[in-house]
N, CA and C atoms as a LAMMPS dump frame, in Angstrom:
ITEM: TIMESTEP
0
ITEM: NUMBER OF ATOMS
642
ITEM: BOX BOUNDS ff ff ff
-5.0000000000000000e+02 5.0000000000000000e+02
-5.0000000000000000e+02 5.0000000000000000e+02
-5.0000000000000000e+02 5.0000000000000000e+02
ITEM: ATOMS id mol type element x y z
1 1 1 N 436.47 -253.561 462.281
2 1 2 C 437.559 -252.575 462.298
3 1 3 C 437.028 -251.262 462.844
4 2 1 N 437.432 -250.92 464.031
5 2 2 C 436.899 -249.725 464.666
6 2 3 C 438.041 -248.8 465.082
7 3 1 N 437.89 -247.51 464.808
8 3 2 C 438.879 -246.524 465.199
9 3 3 C 438.184 -245.295 465.758
10 4 1 N 438.765 -244.712 466.802
11 4 2 C 438.159 -243.544 467.424
12 4 3 C 438.36 -242.334 466.531
13 5 1 N 437.271 -241.661 466.142
14 5 2 C 437.405 -240.509 465.248
15 5 3 C 436.35 -239.452 465.476
16 6 1 N 435.158 -239.813 465.977
17 6 2 C 434.089 -238.905 466.346
18 6 3 C 433.707 -237.964 465.215
19 7 1 N 432.881 -238.424 464.316
20 7 2 C 432.375 -237.61 463.226
21 7 3 C 430.983 -237.073 463.535
22 8 1 N 430.079 -237.957 463.987
23 8 2 C 428.712 -237.537 464.274
24 8 3 C 428.668 -236.454 465.33
25 9 1 N 429.413 -236.639 466.433
26 9 2 C 429.297 -235.727 467.551
27 9 3 C 429.836 -234.351 467.19
28 10 1 N 430.964 -234.308 466.495
29 10 2 C 431.529 -233.021 466.103
30 10 3 C 430.606 -232.279 465.166
31 11 1 N 429.809 -233.023 464.388
32 11 2 C 428.937 -232.392 463.407
33 11 3 C 427.745 -231.701 464.039
34 12 1 N 427.232 -232.221 465.169
35 12 2 C 425.999 -231.668 465.729
36 12 3 C 426.199 -230.88 467.012
37 13 1 N 427.358 -230.969 467.659
38 13 2 C 427.463 -230.395 468.99
39 13 3 C 428.479 -229.28 469.152
40 14 1 N 429.485 -229.171 468.261
41 14 2 C 430.607 -228.289 468.544
42 14 3 C 430.995 -227.48 467.33
43 15 1 N 431.359 -226.22 467.523
44 15 2 C 431.937 -225.396 466.47
45 15 3 C 433.44 -225.584 466.481
46 16 1 N 434.011 -225.778 465.313
47 16 2 C 435.46 -225.883 465.225
48 16 3 C 436.069 -224.495 465.404
49 17 1 N 437.295 -224.41 465.931
50 17 2 C 437.919 -223.105 466.142
51 17 3 C 438.34 -222.477 464.817
52 18 1 N 438.643 -221.194 464.852
53 18 2 C 439.015 -220.478 463.627
54 18 3 C 440.401 -220.847 463.14
55 19 1 N 441.259 -221.329 464.03
56 19 2 C 442.613 -221.67 463.633
57 19 3 C 442.797 -223.164 463.698
58 20 1 N 443.568 -223.686 462.769
59 20 2 C 443.8 -225.132 462.728
60 20 3 C 445.26 -225.419 463.027
61 21 1 N 445.515 -226.577 463.59
62 21 2 C 446.881 -226.969 463.878
63 21 3 C 447.637 -227.214 462.585
64 22 1 N 448.835 -226.692 462.505
65 22 2 C 449.654 -226.89 461.308
66 22 3 C 450.543 -228.109 461.455
67 23 1 N 450.384 -228.825 462.565
68 23 2 C 451.256 -229.96 462.822
69 23 3 C 450.752 -231.25 462.19
70 24 1 N 449.562 -231.206 461.633
71 24 2 C 448.973 -232.424 461.074
72 24 3 C 448.788 -232.245 459.572
73 25 1 N 449.442 -233.064 458.785
74 25 2 C 449.377 -232.951 457.332
75 25 3 C 448.82 -234.239 456.768
76 26 1 N 447.491 -234.295 456.614
77 26 2 C 446.861 -235.516 456.14
78 26 3 C 447.163 -235.767 454.668
79 27 1 N 447.359 -234.698 453.879
80 27 2 C 447.605 -234.9 452.452
81 27 3 C 448.837 -235.759 452.222
82 28 1 N 449.869 -235.545 453.05
83 28 2 C 451.061 -236.374 452.914
84 28 3 C 450.784 -237.82 453.285
85 29 1 N 449.987 -238.02 454.315
86 29 2 C 449.614 -239.37 454.721
87 29 3 C 448.838 -240.07 453.615
88 30 1 N 447.855 -239.357 453.044
89 30 2 C 447.034 -239.958 451.999
90 30 3 C 447.863 -240.289 450.769
91 31 1 N 448.789 -239.403 450.414
92 31 2 C 449.624 -239.668 449.246
93 31 3 C 450.472 -240.914 449.445
94 32 1 N 450.997 -241.085 450.662
95 32 2 C 451.823 -242.262 450.927
96 32 3 C 451 -243.535 450.943
97 33 1 N 449.723 -243.411 451.359
98 33 2 C 448.867 -244.588 451.437
99 33 3 C 448.306 -244.972 450.077
100 34 1 N 447.879 -243.956 449.289
101 34 2 C 447.108 -244.246 448.097
102 34 3 C 447.91 -244.156 446.808
103 35 1 N 449.09 -243.561 446.867
104 35 2 C 449.863 -243.416 445.649
105 35 3 C 450.239 -244.77 445.064
106 36 1 N 449.781 -245.031 443.843
107 36 2 C 450.111 -246.269 443.172
108 36 3 C 449.401 -247.482 443.699
109 37 1 N 448.442 -247.302 444.632
110 37 2 C 447.72 -248.446 445.175
111 37 3 C 446.537 -248.791 444.292
112 38 1 N 445.985 -249.989 444.473
113 38 2 C 444.817 -250.408 443.73
114 38 3 C 443.604 -249.621 444.158
115 39 1 N 442.59 -249.589 443.327
116 39 2 C 441.368 -248.865 443.646
117 39 3 C 440.61 -249.59 444.737
118 40 1 N 439.575 -248.908 445.258
119 40 2 C 438.791 -249.486 446.353
120 40 3 C 438.14 -250.793 445.951
121 41 1 N 437.69 -250.897 444.701
122 41 2 C 437.023 -252.11 444.26
123 41 3 C 438.012 -253.229 443.982
124 42 1 N 439.276 -252.857 443.722
125 42 2 C 440.277 -253.873 443.409
126 42 3 C 440.912 -254.453 444.668
127 43 1 N 441.139 -253.576 445.674
128 43 2 C 441.83 -254.009 446.894
129 43 3 C 440.789 -254.307 447.947
130 44 1 N 440.52 -255.566 448.203
131 44 2 C 439.467 -255.92 449.131
132 44 3 C 439.978 -256.866 450.204
133 45 1 N 439.286 -256.855 451.301
134 45 2 C 439.661 -257.719 452.406
135 45 3 C 439.385 -259.178 452.047
136 46 1 N 440.378 -260.05 452.114
137 46 2 C 440.168 -261.454 451.761
138 46 3 C 439.348 -262.182 452.807
139 47 1 N 438.639 -263.207 452.359
140 47 2 C 437.919 -264.112 453.248
141 47 3 C 436.856 -263.417 454.105
142 48 1 N 436.285 -262.334 453.565
143 48 2 C 435.214 -261.686 454.308
144 48 3 C 433.926 -262.462 454.067
145 49 1 N 433.363 -263.036 455.12
146 49 2 C 432.217 -263.923 454.959
147 49 3 C 430.937 -263.343 455.542
148 50 1 N 431.029 -262.391 456.467
149 50 2 C 429.851 -261.843 457.127
150 50 3 C 429.522 -260.48 456.534
151 51 1 N 428.315 -260.36 456.001
152 51 2 C 427.865 -259.07 455.497
153 51 3 C 427.631 -258.155 456.696
154 52 1 N 428.357 -257.027 456.789
155 52 2 C 428.221 -256.175 457.978
156 52 3 C 426.821 -255.587 458.129
157 53 1 N 426.139 -255.313 457.021
158 53 2 C 424.798 -254.749 457.1
159 53 3 C 423.778 -255.796 457.573
160 54 1 N 424.03 -257.041 457.218
161 54 2 C 423.165 -258.107 457.718
162 54 3 C 423.387 -258.314 459.211
163 55 1 N 424.633 -258.161 459.641
164 55 2 C 424.934 -258.287 461.071
165 55 3 C 424.25 -257.169 461.853
166 56 1 N 424.213 -255.972 461.281
167 56 2 C 423.531 -254.86 461.935
168 56 3 C 422.043 -255.15 462.05
169 57 1 N 421.453 -255.687 460.975
170 57 2 C 420.027 -256.01 460.985
171 57 3 C 419.715 -257.035 462.071
172 58 1 N 420.603 -257.998 462.252
173 58 2 C 420.391 -259.024 463.265
174 58 3 C 420.487 -258.459 464.68
175 59 1 N 421.287 -257.384 464.844
176 59 2 C 421.454 -256.777 466.165
177 59 3 C 420.54 -255.577 466.364
178 60 1 N 419.644 -255.329 465.407
179 60 2 C 418.79 -254.15 465.484
180 60 3 C 417.77 -254.288 466.609
181 61 1 N 417.646 -253.287 467.455
182 61 2 C 416.643 -253.334 468.534
183 61 3 C 415.248 -253.074 467.988
184 62 1 N 414.244 -253.365 468.775
185 62 2 C 412.879 -253.054 468.387
186 62 3 C 412.665 -251.547 468.458
187 63 1 N 411.592 -251.074 467.818
188 63 2 C 411.282 -249.652 467.857
189 63 3 C 411.041 -249.189 469.287
190 64 1 N 410.502 -250.066 470.108
191 64 2 C 410.222 -249.712 471.498
192 64 3 C 411.511 -249.602 472.305
193 65 1 N 412.481 -250.449 472.007
194 65 2 C 413.705 -250.489 472.805
195 65 3 C 414.564 -249.238 472.671
196 66 1 N 414.416 -248.498 471.586
197 66 2 C 415.268 -247.322 471.406
198 66 3 C 414.673 -246.076 472.058
199 67 1 N 413.441 -246.168 472.557
200 67 2 C 412.779 -244.997 473.131
201 67 3 C 413.402 -244.597 474.471
202 68 1 N 413.258 -243.321 474.801
203 68 2 C 413.733 -242.835 476.084
204 68 3 C 414.935 -241.93 475.95
205 69 1 N 415.53 -241.606 477.082
206 69 2 C 416.677 -240.702 477.126
207 69 3 C 417.963 -241.507 477.204
208 70 1 N 418.877 -241.205 476.305
209 70 2 C 420.156 -241.902 476.224
210 70 3 C 421.294 -240.904 476.451
211 71 1 N 422.274 -241.307 477.249
212 71 2 C 423.4 -240.439 477.581
213 71 3 C 424.644 -240.869 476.809
214 72 1 N 425.316 -239.904 476.234
215 72 2 C 426.525 -240.184 475.444
216 72 3 C 427.588 -240.865 476.292
217 73 1 N 428.167 -241.925 475.748
218 73 2 C 429.206 -242.673 476.449
219 73 3 C 430.558 -242.569 475.736
220 74 1 N 430.578 -242.866 474.439
221 74 2 C 431.842 -242.852 473.697
222 74 3 C 431.544 -242.824 472.21
223 75 1 N 432.595 -242.663 471.411
224 75 2 C 432.411 -242.645 469.962
225 75 3 C 433.637 -243.21 469.271
226 76 1 N 433.437 -243.704 468.08
227 76 2 C 434.503 -244.261 467.269
228 76 3 C 434.019 -244.297 465.832
229 77 1 N 434.881 -244.716 464.931
230 77 2 C 434.475 -244.909 463.55
231 77 3 C 434.308 -246.388 463.284
232 78 1 N 433.285 -246.739 462.559
233 78 2 C 433.064 -248.133 462.187
234 78 3 C 433.072 -248.227 460.665
235 79 1 N 433.957 -249.052 460.151
236 79 2 C 434.096 -249.198 458.699
237 79 3 C 433.338 -250.43 458.237
238 80 1 N 432.387 -250.233 457.323
239 80 2 C 431.567 -251.33 456.822
240 80 3 C 431.897 -251.693 455.383
241 81 1 N 433.002 -251.154 454.876
242 81 2 C 433.408 -251.464 453.51
243 81 3 C 434.396 -252.611 453.456
244 82 1 N 435.092 -252.735 452.308
245 82 2 C 435.972 -253.877 452.089
246 82 3 C 437.401 -253.49 451.743
247 83 1 N 437.715 -252.203 451.687
248 83 2 C 439.066 -251.792 451.301
249 83 3 C 440.03 -251.983 452.471
250 84 1 N 441.107 -252.709 452.229
251 84 2 C 442.048 -253.021 453.299
252 84 3 C 442.839 -251.801 453.746
253 85 1 N 442.868 -250.744 452.945
254 85 2 C 443.599 -249.546 453.325
255 85 3 C 442.805 -248.637 454.259
256 86 1 N 441.501 -248.834 454.351
257 86 2 C 440.664 -247.915 455.12
258 86 3 C 441.058 -247.883 456.585
259 87 1 N 441.262 -249.046 457.188
260 87 2 C 441.6 -249.1 458.603
261 87 3 C 442.904 -248.368 458.874
262 88 1 N 443.861 -248.528 457.962
263 88 2 C 445.143 -247.85 458.123
264 88 3 C 444.975 -246.345 457.979
265 89 1 N 444.161 -245.915 457.014
266 89 2 C 443.948 -244.488 456.812
267 89 3 C 443.283 -243.852 458.027
268 90 1 N 442.285 -244.529 458.589
269 90 2 C 441.594 -243.998 459.757
270 90 3 C 442.549 -243.902 460.942
271 91 1 N 443.434 -244.883 461.072
272 91 2 C 444.365 -244.877 462.199
273 91 3 C 445.315 -243.686 462.136
274 92 1 N 445.54 -243.13 460.918
275 92 2 C 446.432 -241.992 460.778
276 92 3 C 445.846 -240.715 461.374
277 93 1 N 444.525 -240.638 461.472
278 93 2 C 443.899 -239.41 461.961
279 93 3 C 443.226 -239.561 463.32
280 94 1 N 443.08 -240.792 463.813
281 94 2 C 442.266 -241.003 465.01
282 94 3 C 442.792 -240.261 466.235
283 95 1 N 444.082 -240.347 466.5
284 95 2 C 444.624 -239.712 467.688
285 95 3 C 444.46 -238.203 467.665
286 96 1 N 444.747 -237.611 466.512
287 96 2 C 444.659 -236.16 466.378
288 96 3 C 443.229 -235.682 466.542
289 97 1 N 442.301 -236.338 465.847
290 97 2 C 440.904 -235.917 465.901
291 97 3 C 440.326 -236.118 467.293
292 98 1 N 440.623 -237.248 467.926
293 98 2 C 440.089 -237.513 469.254
294 98 3 C 440.573 -236.483 470.259
295 99 1 N 441.835 -236.105 470.148
296 99 2 C 442.38 -235.098 471.049
297 99 3 C 441.655 -233.769 470.884
298 100 1 N 441.394 -233.379 469.636
299 100 2 C 440.699 -232.121 469.384
300 100 3 C 439.26 -232.179 469.9
301 101 1 N 438.581 -233.28 469.633
302 101 2 C 437.18 -233.404 470.033
303 101 3 C 437.041 -233.361 471.548
304 102 1 N 437.886 -234.074 472.261
305 102 2 C 437.81 -234.068 473.717
306 102 3 C 438.126 -232.692 474.284
307 103 1 N 438.971 -231.93 473.589
308 103 2 C 439.288 -230.581 474.062
309 103 3 C 438.088 -229.66 473.967
310 104 1 N 437.082 -230.026 473.134
311 104 2 C 435.859 -229.237 473.017
312 104 3 C 434.807 -229.668 474.043
313 105 1 N 435.165 -230.594 474.924
314 105 2 C 434.242 -230.997 475.973
315 105 3 C 433.332 -232.146 475.609
316 106 1 N 433.609 -232.824 474.508
317 106 2 C 432.787 -233.967 474.11
318 106 3 C 433.33 -235.193 474.828
319 107 1 N 432.802 -235.429 476.001
320 107 2 C 433.253 -236.527 476.842
321 107 3 C 432.039 -237.285 477.365
322 108 1 N 432.279 -238.383 478.031
323 108 2 C 431.196 -239.221 478.552
324 108 3 C 430.243 -238.403 479.428
325 109 1 N 428.953 -238.487 479.117
326 109 2 C 427.937 -237.787 479.885
327 109 3 C 427.72 -236.34 479.503
328 110 1 N 428.403 -235.858 478.456
329 110 2 C 428.321 -234.432 478.128
330 110 3 C 427.027 -234.028 477.435
331 111 1 N 426.282 -234.981 476.871
332 111 2 C 424.997 -234.639 476.269
333 111 3 C 424.095 -235.865 476.23
334 112 1 N 422.806 -235.619 475.992
335 112 2 C 421.819 -236.7 475.935
336 112 3 C 420.989 -236.602 474.668
337 113 1 N 420.387 -237.731 474.299
338 113 2 C 419.446 -237.792 473.185
339 113 3 C 418.153 -238.418 473.696
340 114 1 N 417.039 -237.741 473.446
341 114 2 C 415.717 -238.251 473.809
342 114 3 C 414.992 -238.665 472.536
343 115 1 N 414.567 -239.931 472.483
344 115 2 C 413.798 -240.448 471.349
345 115 3 C 412.384 -240.747 471.822
346 116 1 N 411.411 -240.126 471.178
347 116 2 C 410.011 -240.288 471.561
348 116 3 C 409.299 -241.25 470.61
349 117 1 N 408.175 -241.779 471.094
350 117 2 C 407.4 -242.747 470.328
351 117 3 C 406.825 -242.151 469.04
352 118 1 N 406.553 -240.84 469.034
353 118 2 C 405.94 -240.199 467.868
354 118 3 C 406.935 -239.824 466.774
355 119 1 N 408.161 -240.269 466.91
356 119 2 C 409.157 -240.007 465.875
357 119 3 C 409.883 -238.691 466.02
358 120 1 N 409.726 -238.019 467.153
359 120 2 C 410.474 -236.797 467.41
360 120 3 C 411.586 -237.084 468.407
361 121 1 N 412.564 -236.206 468.413
362 121 2 C 413.67 -236.379 469.337
363 121 3 C 414.33 -235.051 469.626
364 122 1 N 415.19 -235.033 470.64
365 122 2 C 415.905 -233.813 470.991
366 122 3 C 417.272 -234.17 471.55
367 123 1 N 418.285 -233.451 471.1
368 123 2 C 419.628 -233.555 471.649
369 123 3 C 419.813 -232.402 472.627
370 124 1 N 420.243 -232.704 473.848
371 124 2 C 420.459 -231.68 474.864
372 124 3 C 421.931 -231.636 475.239
373 125 1 N 422.532 -230.467 475.021
374 125 2 C 423.954 -230.266 475.326
375 125 3 C 424.048 -229.044 476.232
376 126 1 N 424.154 -229.258 477.533
377 126 2 C 424.147 -228.131 478.455
378 126 3 C 422.811 -227.409 478.374
379 127 1 N 422.856 -226.12 478.052
380 127 2 C 421.635 -225.329 477.903
381 127 3 C 421.129 -225.308 476.474
382 128 1 N 421.843 -225.959 475.564
383 128 2 C 421.454 -225.969 474.159
384 128 3 C 420.643 -227.214 473.831
385 129 1 N 419.693 -227.058 472.927
386 129 2 C 418.898 -228.199 472.467
387 129 3 C 418.769 -228.161 470.958
388 130 1 N 418.622 -229.326 470.374
389 130 2 C 418.41 -229.463 468.937
390 130 3 C 417.269 -230.447 468.73
391 131 1 N 416.139 -229.941 468.222
392 131 2 C 414.972 -230.779 467.973
393 131 3 C 415.033 -231.378 466.575
394 132 1 N 414.415 -232.538 466.417
395 132 2 C 414.394 -233.167 465.11
396 132 3 C 413.383 -234.291 465.043
397 133 1 N 413.373 -234.964 463.92
398 133 2 C 412.5 -236.116 463.717
399 133 3 C 413.342 -237.286 463.21
400 134 1 N 412.842 -238.493 463.466
401 134 2 C 413.568 -239.667 462.998
402 134 3 C 412.587 -240.716 462.469
403 135 1 N 413.084 -241.536 461.547
404 135 2 C 412.351 -242.692 461.045
405 135 3 C 413.239 -243.911 461.213
406 136 1 N 412.684 -244.939 461.831
407 136 2 C 413.483 -246.122 462.156
408 136 3 C 412.812 -247.382 461.635
409 137 1 N 413.61 -248.255 461.016
410 137 2 C 413.134 -249.538 460.519
411 137 3 C 413.778 -250.65 461.341
412 138 1 N 413.042 -251.258 462.269
413 138 2 C 413.637 -252.278 463.139
414 138 3 C 414.008 -253.565 462.411
415 139 1 N 413.523 -253.757 461.187
416 139 2 C 413.876 -254.964 460.444
417 139 3 C 415.294 -254.898 459.878
418 140 1 N 415.745 -253.692 459.545
419 140 2 C 417.086 -253.519 458.984
420 140 3 C 418.022 -252.75 459.897
421 141 1 N 417.456 -252.069 460.884
422 141 2 C 418.27 -251.216 461.747
423 141 3 C 418.534 -249.845 461.152
424 142 1 N 417.971 -249.564 459.975
425 142 2 C 418.211 -248.285 459.307
426 142 3 C 417.447 -247.16 459.996
427 143 1 N 418.085 -246.002 460.086
428 143 2 C 417.456 -244.834 460.698
429 143 3 C 417.828 -243.598 459.9
430 144 1 N 416.898 -242.673 459.786
431 144 2 C 417.168 -241.382 459.159
432 144 3 C 416.71 -240.296 460.108
433 145 1 N 417.455 -239.209 460.151
434 145 2 C 417.203 -238.126 461.103
435 145 3 C 417.19 -236.801 460.357
436 146 1 N 416.24 -235.933 460.686
437 146 2 C 416.197 -234.581 460.133
438 146 3 C 416.041 -233.588 461.279
439 147 1 N 416.605 -232.407 461.094
440 147 2 C 416.504 -231.368 462.099
441 147 3 C 416.904 -230.033 461.507
442 148 1 N 416.701 -228.976 462.269
443 148 2 C 417.047 -227.629 461.828
444 148 3 C 418.114 -227.068 462.755
445 149 1 N 419.224 -226.64 462.161
446 149 2 C 420.332 -226.071 462.921
447 149 3 C 420.808 -224.811 462.212
448 150 1 N 420.868 -223.714 462.938
449 150 2 C 421.274 -222.428 462.361
450 150 3 C 420.435 -222.053 461.147
451 151 1 N 419.15 -222.403 461.194
452 151 2 C 418.242 -222.06 460.115
453 151 3 C 418.306 -222.971 458.912
454 152 1 N 419.169 -223.968 458.949
455 152 2 C 419.317 -224.906 457.83
456 152 3 C 418.716 -226.254 458.196
457 153 1 N 417.952 -226.831 457.27
458 153 2 C 417.395 -228.17 457.477
459 153 3 C 418.451 -229.211 457.132
460 154 1 N 418.764 -230.071 458.077
461 154 2 C 419.818 -231.059 457.922
462 154 3 C 419.23 -232.461 457.972
463 155 1 N 419.865 -233.396 457.3
464 155 2 C 419.434 -234.784 457.343
465 155 3 C 420.644 -235.701 457.278
466 156 1 N 420.545 -236.817 457.977
467 156 2 C 421.585 -237.841 457.981
468 156 3 C 420.91 -239.2 458.065
469 157 1 N 421.558 -240.198 457.523
470 157 2 C 421.038 -241.557 457.614
471 157 3 C 422.113 -242.469 458.184
472 158 1 N 421.673 -243.62 458.661
473 158 2 C 422.621 -244.563 459.222
474 158 3 C 421.911 -245.771 459.778
475 159 1 N 422.435 -246.322 460.865
476 159 2 C 421.9 -247.546 461.438
477 159 3 C 421.941 -247.469 462.959
478 160 1 N 421.121 -248.303 463.589
479 160 2 C 421.086 -248.409 465.035
480 160 3 C 421.229 -249.88 465.408
481 161 1 N 421.998 -250.146 466.447
482 161 2 C 422.101 -251.509 466.956
483 161 3 C 422.262 -251.455 468.47
484 162 1 N 422.041 -252.573 469.112
485 162 2 C 422.147 -252.673 470.564
486 162 3 C 423.28 -253.63 470.898
487 163 1 N 424.179 -253.188 471.758
488 163 2 C 425.305 -254.013 472.181
489 163 3 C 425.433 -253.945 473.697
490 164 1 N 425.171 -255.057 474.377
491 164 2 C 425.3 -255.108 475.819
492 164 3 C 424.44 -254.097 476.545
493 165 1 N 423.237 -253.862 476.039
494 165 2 C 422.34 -252.913 476.667
495 165 3 C 422.613 -251.468 476.306
496 166 1 N 423.634 -251.237 475.495
497 166 2 C 423.967 -249.893 475.049
498 166 3 C 423.466 -249.674 473.626
499 167 1 N 423.004 -248.465 473.35
500 167 2 C 422.525 -248.109 472.021
501 167 3 C 423.681 -247.542 471.208
502 168 1 N 423.891 -248.106 470.035
503 168 2 C 424.956 -247.633 469.149
504 168 3 C 424.315 -247.044 467.899
505 169 1 N 424.543 -245.767 467.666
506 169 2 C 424.004 -245.084 466.486
507 169 3 C 425.13 -244.835 465.501
508 170 1 N 424.961 -245.345 464.292
509 170 2 C 425.949 -245.16 463.243
510 170 3 C 425.397 -244.18 462.211
511 171 1 N 426.173 -243.17 461.863
512 171 2 C 425.749 -242.201 460.86
513 171 3 C 426.794 -242.144 459.757
514 172 1 N 426.326 -242.074 458.532
515 172 2 C 427.229 -242.007 457.391
516 172 3 C 428.154 -240.795 457.542
517 173 1 N 429.461 -241.032 457.46
518 173 2 C 430.427 -239.967 457.717
519 173 3 C 430.297 -238.825 456.725
520 174 1 N 430.132 -239.14 455.451
521 174 2 C 430.023 -238.084 454.446
522 174 3 C 428.765 -237.252 454.642
523 175 1 N 427.666 -237.898 455.034
524 175 2 C 426.432 -237.155 455.276
525 175 3 C 426.567 -236.259 456.5
526 176 1 N 427.225 -236.741 457.547
527 176 2 C 427.427 -235.934 458.742
528 176 3 C 428.282 -234.714 458.438
529 177 1 N 429.327 -234.908 457.646
530 177 2 C 430.196 -233.794 457.287
531 177 3 C 429.474 -232.791 456.399
532 178 1 N 428.666 -233.288 455.466
533 178 2 C 427.892 -232.403 454.596
534 178 3 C 426.902 -231.576 455.405
535 179 1 N 426.277 -232.209 456.41
536 179 2 C 425.336 -231.497 457.257
537 179 3 C 426.043 -230.401 458.046
538 180 1 N 427.231 -230.708 458.552
539 180 2 C 427.98 -229.712 459.305
540 180 3 C 428.339 -228.52 458.42
541 181 1 N 428.772 -228.788 457.192
542 181 2 C 429.14 -227.705 456.284
543 181 3 C 427.932 -226.855 455.914
544 182 1 N 426.753 -227.481 455.828
545 182 2 C 425.532 -226.723 455.534
546 182 3 C 425.173 -225.805 456.69
547 183 1 N 425.288 -226.313 457.916
548 183 2 C 424.946 -225.519 459.09
549 183 3 C 425.99 -224.446 459.383
550 184 1 N 427.26 -224.769 459.079
551 184 2 C 428.349 -223.839 459.364
552 184 3 C 429.227 -223.672 458.13
553 185 1 N 428.734 -222.966 457.1
554 185 2 C 429.498 -222.836 455.846
555 185 3 C 430.83 -222.131 456.027
556 186 1 N 430.96 -221.329 457.086
557 186 2 C 432.215 -220.611 457.32
558 186 3 C 433.368 -221.555 457.652
559 187 1 N 433.039 -222.807 458.004
560 187 2 C 434.084 -223.767 458.348
561 187 3 C 434.323 -224.799 457.242
562 188 1 N 433.757 -224.569 456.076
563 188 2 C 433.855 -225.558 455
564 188 3 C 435.292 -225.843 454.598
565 189 1 N 436.174 -224.857 454.733
566 189 2 C 437.572 -225.034 454.328
567 189 3 C 438.51 -225.139 455.521
568 190 1 N 437.957 -225.459 456.679
569 190 2 C 438.785 -225.64 457.865
570 190 3 C 439.67 -226.87 457.681
571 191 1 N 440.918 -226.766 458.112
572 191 2 C 441.882 -227.844 457.866
573 191 3 C 441.452 -229.169 458.474
574 192 1 N 440.959 -229.138 459.711
575 192 2 C 440.559 -230.385 460.36
576 192 3 C 439.389 -231.027 459.622
577 193 1 N 438.416 -230.2 459.222
578 193 2 C 437.261 -230.718 458.501
579 193 3 C 437.678 -231.299 457.156
580 194 1 N 438.588 -230.616 456.475
581 194 2 C 439.069 -231.112 455.19
582 194 3 C 439.843 -232.425 455.364
583 195 1 N 440.574 -232.531 456.456
584 195 2 C 441.351 -233.747 456.708
585 195 3 C 440.443 -234.954 456.894
586 196 1 N 439.408 -234.793 457.728
587 196 2 C 438.479 -235.892 457.967
588 196 3 C 437.7 -236.208 456.692
589 197 1 N 437.321 -235.158 455.949
590 197 2 C 436.575 -235.36 454.704
591 197 3 C 437.394 -236.148 453.69
592 198 1 N 438.694 -235.906 453.664
593 198 2 C 439.549 -236.598 452.705
594 198 3 C 439.518 -238.105 452.908
595 199 1 N 439.528 -238.527 454.177
596 199 2 C 439.469 -239.962 454.469
597 199 3 C 438.076 -240.504 454.172
598 200 1 N 437.031 -239.783 454.591
599 200 2 C 435.657 -240.257 454.408
600 200 3 C 435.295 -240.389 452.935
601 201 1 N 435.785 -239.454 452.114
602 201 2 C 435.468 -239.506 450.69
603 201 3 C 436.265 -240.576 449.955
604 202 1 N 437.428 -240.902 450.476
605 202 2 C 438.26 -241.922 449.827
606 202 3 C 437.635 -243.304 449.944
607 203 1 N 436.931 -243.558 451.043
608 203 2 C 436.36 -244.876 451.287
609 203 3 C 434.874 -244.753 451.592
610 204 1 N 434.049 -245.419 450.828
611 204 2 C 432.64 -245.491 451.185
612 204 3 C 432.481 -246.522 452.295
613 205 1 N 431.501 -246.302 453.161
614 205 2 C 431.257 -247.267 454.225
615 205 3 C 431.857 -246.892 455.557
616 206 1 N 432.306 -245.621 455.732
617 206 2 C 432.79 -245.192 457.035
618 206 3 C 431.645 -244.501 457.768
619 207 1 N 431.393 -244.94 458.987
620 207 2 C 430.316 -244.394 459.807
621 207 3 C 430.87 -243.888 461.135
622 208 1 N 430.328 -242.781 461.597
623 208 2 C 430.593 -242.341 462.947
624 208 3 C 429.689 -243.114 463.885
625 209 1 N 430.256 -243.828 464.84
626 209 2 C 429.482 -244.686 465.742
627 209 3 C 429.515 -244.104 467.144
628 210 1 N 428.366 -243.63 467.611
629 210 2 C 428.263 -243.074 468.961
630 210 3 C 427.522 -244.054 469.856
631 211 1 N 428.065 -244.349 471.017
632 211 2 C 427.459 -245.274 471.959
633 211 3 C 426.79 -244.512 473.096
634 212 1 N 425.562 -244.938 473.461
635 212 2 C 424.776 -244.268 474.49
636 212 3 C 424.317 -245.283 475.532
637 213 1 N 424.179 -244.816 476.762
638 213 2 C 423.674 -245.656 477.847
639 213 3 C 422.46 -244.995 478.482
640 214 1 N 421.658 -245.796 479.198
641 214 2 C 420.521 -245.253 479.929
642 214 3 C 420.871 -245.096 481.395
């Protein structure tokens, strides 16, 4: 279940504007979806036979394969949980969020990520750069990233997999949002950020999935 939402990229590359659109009311959407519904543990997808984390481990590239410079191609949300309402909830915000993100210039080829053998990396966006470190486990596909942005030390965890020669980096949505709020506390109560946070907090297992090419 994949929906375009762009959480990772918005967290590390773009400042949200001071004004938010009043045309999008996620609270009403969430109330209609969740009011009187079963809890996340009660409402589960039937006949789910493939563990998504095991599938990621099977598609995990070697430590050597992820090295080098990767160019941003696209982004979406990947849900690894079991709640049947999650896909519907994400679909309620995908169009709005994608439109906003693209308006900030986050499009194919707009930035690159360099991963070095020594565990360091750098994100390059125009004339801006963000240095950091990463730890990768090729047996599980798990990756953790740390860096300093606006004087704040940030960290996120997630997974890496290879699909058709493209590198797909998944980052936990709640961790990405928390990192953004730490780096930019003035935007903690921004309507768009609160809207995305509401969906991410309602369902565990939502990841921002960014695809990169060489």
